[in-house]
N, C-alpha and C positions, 0 to 999 in steps of 0.2 A: 218284781215281774209278775204279770198276770195275763190272762187271755184278753184279747181286745174287747172293749166294752164302751160304747159311746156314753153310757151313764157317768163314767169317770170324768171325762172332759166336761160334760154338762154340769156335774156337781162342782167342779173347780170353778167354772165360770159363774155359777150361782152362789158360790161360797156356802155350799150346803155342808156345814160343819158336821152334822150328825152322820151323813153318808161318808164323808171323808174319814172321820174317826173310826167308823166300822170297817172301812176299807183298810186303813192302816193296821187296825187290830188283827184283821184276817191275815195280813201278810207280814206281820211282825215288825212294823215300822213305828217309830215314835211320832212321826208325822209333823213335827214342829215346822220344818221348812215348807212342807206342803200347805199347812194351815195358814202360814204367813203369806205365801204366794197367792193362795185363793182369795184371801181377804184383800190383798193389794190389787189383784186382777179384777175383782168385782167392782172396785171403786175407782180405779185409775185408768181413765180413757187413754192417756198417753202410753201406758204400758200395753194396752190392747192393740194400739196402732203400730207398735214396734215389732209385732210378731213377724217372723220370717219362716218360710217353709224351706227345708233343706233335705235333699235326698242323696243318699250314697249307696253304692253297691260294690261288694267285693266279688269281682268276676274272674278271679284267678282260675286257671284251668278250664275256663268256659270256651265254647266254640263261637265263632263269629260267622254267621251265615251271610254270604255275599251273593246269593242266587238272584236277588232282585235288583242288582246293580249298585247297591249300597250296603253298608255293614249293619247288621242287626245282632246285638249280643244275645246269645241264647244261654240261659243259666243252666249249663250242664256241668260246671265245675263242682267238684266235691266240697269245696270250701265256700261256695256261694252263700253270701249273707247280705242282708239289707238293713238300712236305717232310713226312716222317713220321720223327720222331726219338725215340730212347731217349736221355734226357738224364741225365747224372750231374753235378749242379750243383757239388758240392765238388771234382770233378776237372776241371771245365770240358770234359767229354767229351760229344760228340754222335755217336751212331751213327745215321746217317741213310739212309733210302731216299728218293730224290728222283726227280722225273720232269720231262721237258721235251720240247718238240717239236724235231725235227731242223732243220726249216726252217719257222718259223712262217708261216702263210699260203700256203705252197706248194700244199697239198692242201686244197681247200675242205671245210668242215665238213658241208655238205649235198650230197646227190647232185645230179647235173646237173638233174634235174627238180624239185628242192627238196623231195621227199617224205620222204626219210630222212636222219637224222643219221648220219654215219659215226663209227665208234668211234675213240677217240683213237689206238689202235694202227694203224688203217687210214690215219691222217693223219700217221704218223711219230713218235708219242709213245713215248718210251723211258724205262724205269726204270733207275736206277743207284744204287750205294751210295757213301757218303762217310763217312769218320771224321774228325771235326774236333776240335781242341783249341783252345778259345777262352779268352783271358785277359782280355778287356775287353768292354764293351758289356753289353747286357741280353739276356735270353732272347728278347724280342720282336725286338730287332735281328737276332739270328741267324735266327729263324724266318721273318722277312719279307724276308730277303736270299736270294732264290731263285737257284738255279743255272741257267745256260744249258746247252744240250745240250753234252756233253763233246766236245771236238775229237778226243779219242782214239778215239771211236766212228765218226767220219765215214769 
């Protein structure tokens, strides 16, 4: 897990082995799966065409504003987490931007007088990036298995 950085995705697409090795060394990964995926992605047009975007959100305990005549989920729940992934099914690769609260419930969703909803960022919500290689389960299994706040960021 790391902070979001567009250079990571670009280096995977370009198969920039030096950058990817340094990235893996920085985060303590051996990187073999990533190196193989980057090599394949840079040379296999069929793999690039199969990419799918998938978004999921855990809205437990959130409020649903209906004041406009339709429902808008407002991420006020203490367990609110997100996953936005570029999925390469045949490679089992997920390039994910995820989000979670540092300390769920520590900072209330509403101001002290109850009049305003605080933004997720004001309440400790942080986005981070993850590259996963999954060999079992289903897409739904992966997308609904949300990440907690990374210990590395505390």
